BAVEXKOL-54836 format. One record per residue (C-alpha): x, y, z. Coordinates in pm, whole numbers, plus 32768, in hexadecimal, padded with zeros to 4 digits. Example, Ala and Ser with C-alpha at 12.3 -4.5 7.8 and 13.67 -1.06 7.14 Angstrom:
BEGIN
84CE7E3E830C/85577F9682CA/
This chain:
BEGIN
731BC62219E2/73A3C69F1B18/74E9C7301A9E/7414C84319CE/7377C8B01AED/73F7C9F01B9E/74E9C9D81CD5/7407CA6E1DAE/72E9C96D1D5C/73D8C8691DA4/743DC9011F03/72C4C93C1F47/7289C7A51EEB/739CC7361FAA/735AC82120CC/748DC8D420F0/74A9CA2821AD/7516CB2E20A2/7571CC3221B8/766BCB13225D/76F4CAA1210E/7744CC28208A/77EFCC5F21E8/78C5CB1521C2/7931CBA32079/7962CCE820F2/7A5FCC902225/7B1ACB6A2145/7B8DCC8D205D/7CE5CCE620AA/7D67CE412019/7ECACDD61F9A/7FB5CEC71F12/812DCE9B1E99/822ACF4B1F05/8369CFBE1E24/840FCE741E4D/82D6CDA11E0A/829FCD251F50/811ECD191FB1/80A2CE3320B4/7F8CCDBE2182/7E7DCE9B21EB/7EA2CF032350/7DC8CE6F244F/7C99CEEF250C/7C6FCF272658/7B9ACDF82699/7C94CD2425DE/7D9DCD9E26D9/7CC1CD832804/7C91CC1727B8/7DE7CBCE2751/7E55CC5D28A3/7D4ACBAF296A/7DC4CA7628C3/7F33CA9728E4/7F55CB762A5C/7FE1CA332B0F/8115CA132A17/8142CB712A08/8130CBC12B77/8216CA9D2BB9/8328CB272AB7/82DFCC802B89/8327CBDA2CC3/845DCB142C43/84E5CC4B2BA4/84D8CD292CE8/855FCC082DAD/8684CC062CB6/86ABCD7F2CE7/86BDCD7F2E4B/87C0CC3E2E4F/8898CD022D5F/8895CE372E75/88C2CD732F7C/899DCC402F15/8A1BCB532FD7/8B7BCB152F80/8BD9C99A2F28/8D05C9393004/8E1DC8412FAC/8D98C6C82F88/8BFBC71B2F78/8B4EC6022EFD/89F8C6562E47/891FC52C2E02/8872C5CA2CE9/87B2C48D2C7D/8773C3752D5A/86A0C2732CD2/85E1C1C62DE9/8466C1EC2D58/839BC1DA2C34/8359C3582C49/84C5C39F2C20/84B4C31F2AD0/836AC3A02A3F/83F9C4E1297B/853EC40828FB/851CC3C8279E/859EC2A826BA/85A6C2B9253E/8643C1B22455/8675C19D22C5/853CC0AF22AE/8468C1E92346/84F0C2BA2214/84A3C1A72127/8617C18C20F7/866CC041216F/85ECBF17226D/8690BF6923B6/85A7BF5D24D4/8604BFFF2632/853AC038277B/8564C0C328DB/84C6C02729E9/84FCBFF12B7B/85AEBEB52BC8/857EBDBF2CDE/8681BE7C2D98/85C8BFB32D7E/86D2C05E2C73/8698C0F12B26/86D0BFCC2A37/8727C04B28C6/86F8BF0627DB/8692BE91268F/8723BDEB2549/883BBE7F2477/87FBBE4A230F/88C7BEC021E6/8802BE2B20C9/87DABF2F1FBF/8666BF811F40/8659BF521DD9/85FCC0AE1D55/870CC1071C94/8777C2291D65/8813C1AE1EA6/8967C0F51EBD/8983C0DC203B/889EC0BC2172/88A1C03F22C2/887CC14923E2/87A5C19C250C/87B7C2AA25FE/8726C2DC277B/8707C46D2799/86F9C54428F0/85AEC6102918/85D0C77E28CA/85E6C86C29F9/8484C9032A0C/84E5CA522A80/8509CB8729BC/865BCB712931/8634CA0928D8/8790C9A5293C/8865C8FE2A42/8973C9C72AF6/8A7EC8DD2B3C/8BA0C9E22B5D/8BE1C9A52CBC/8C3CC8322C74/8D53C7742BAD/8D17C6242B88/8BD6C5582B2E/8BC9C41C2BFD/8AF2C2ED2B92/8AC2C1AC2C68/8A3AC0A22B6F/8A47BF1E2B1E/8A90BED629C4/8A84BD9F28B3/8C05BDEB2842/8B9ABEDB2704/8C2CC05A26D2/8B19C153271D/8B4CC2A92698/8ACEC3E027A5/8A8CC51B270E/8A5AC685278A/8987C7872679/8962C8FE26B5/87FEC99526BA/87C2C98B2567/8689CA4D2573/8774CB7325B3/881FCB442474/86E6CB4823CB/86B0CCBD23F6/880ECD28238F/8851CC282273/8758CC762150/87A7CB0120A3/86C8CA5B21B2/87D4CA4622CF/8938CA122212/89ACC9882375/888EC8B323D0/8929C76C2389/8A66C7D6244E/8ABEC6E42567/8BCDC6752655/8C18C5222649/8CE7C42D272A/8CFCC2B12747/8C89C1F6286F/8D2AC08E287A/8C3BBF7F2948/8CF8BE4929B7/8BDCBD6729D3/8B6FBC752AD5/8AC9BC872C31/8BA1BDB92CC0/8B40BF172CC9/8C32C01D2C40/8C65C18B2C70/8CD5C2452B3A/8D89C3A92B9B/8DA0C4832A64/8E15C5EC2A69/8D6EC6FF297D/8EA2C73F28FA/8EB3C5F12831/8D5EC6232771/8DD1C66F2602/8D02C74324FA/8C3DC67F23E6/8B44C6C522D8/8A56C5C3226C/8B31C4B92307/8C69C5472238/8D86C5DB232C/8E07C71422D7/8F2DC7B922AB/8F06C8E9234F/8EBEC89B24AE/8E14C96125D5/8DE0C908273E/8C90C8BB27DA/8BADC9F3284A/8B2DC9412973/8A74CA7329DE/8987CA2228BD/8952C8A428AA/880EC86F27CE/87FBC6F7281F/88D7C5AF2869/88A9C46C27B4/8953C31E27A1/8976C288261F/89AEC12C25B3/8A34C1052434/8B5DC00A2463/8B07BF312321/8AD9BDF82400/8985BD5523A4/88BDBCBB24EC/8824BD082639/8886BE0F2712/885BBE6A2879/88F0BFAB2944/887DBFBF2AD4/8895C12B2B47/88B7C16A2CC4/88CEC2DA2CAB/896BC3F32BD7/8A29C4ED2CBF/8B15C6392CA7/8C59C6512D6E/8D17C77E2DBE/8EA6C72F2DBE/8F7FC86C2DE3/90A5C7A72D9E/9049C7802C55/90D3C8952B85/90B3C8392A2A/8FB2C9142950/8FC4C85427F8/9090C70127A2/90A9C7382651/9162C81C256B/90A6C94B24F8/910EC9BC2395/90FECB352333/904FCB3721C9/8FFDCC4B20FD/8EAFCCDD210A/8E37CC6D1FC5/8EA9CB1D2015/8D78CA6520B6/8DECC8F320C3/8ED8C7E62023/8E70C6951FFE/
């Protein structure tokens, strides 16, 4: 009997405000049109919606504008970096210094069983630890697994990149467990998104170099030139190599995928930059001259 009643009687019986119901339905409609490529084009925001967005996001926008202005002033009146200058870019001495760092592993993507964590050690240093597991999930798709990564925060400035062009070496003071870790540098992939129509053809390009740890209770300092980093795409070393563009570093990462099951730990004191003008090498590897239509040779 209730289903046969008109909608208006049901609304009156349940105490629903018809005016508010119609207004909600009217505002929930979205005028969606499709362009010539089939992509949806949504309606333009009203003035009220723009005002609300500015009110909610004004602190973030103001911070980016402030950083952009400071970067511009720094570039106009830039202090030169002299030979032997040392810049402690990341020094891990408090919990606040670890907040923006990102830890990922294959278990986060449901591709394995590796667990990784980042915490402050009892020595007030960054401790990257966990358990590496190479057991392959029985899903019929994966053939190998076992990896984890510690990734640096993205620069909150307008360019979202780190400019390390005034430095020649990467210096890391750490204490490891005897494993071999991989260091990675990646360009700002968001910029390539605007140029590459296939969702960023160079989004998975990274520059790698191994970092060997001795193990034991003693600290060691690793000094690696940027010219030693080699180009790879999705973990595959490329035949056509290129030097690192240190003026547009998107993020820095530390990877572990040495195919050795068991616990791991890497304690990091600082990550610094060094300017050594005696180092004249631009790129340590051969650069082959390939034709334009040849993309890569596996």
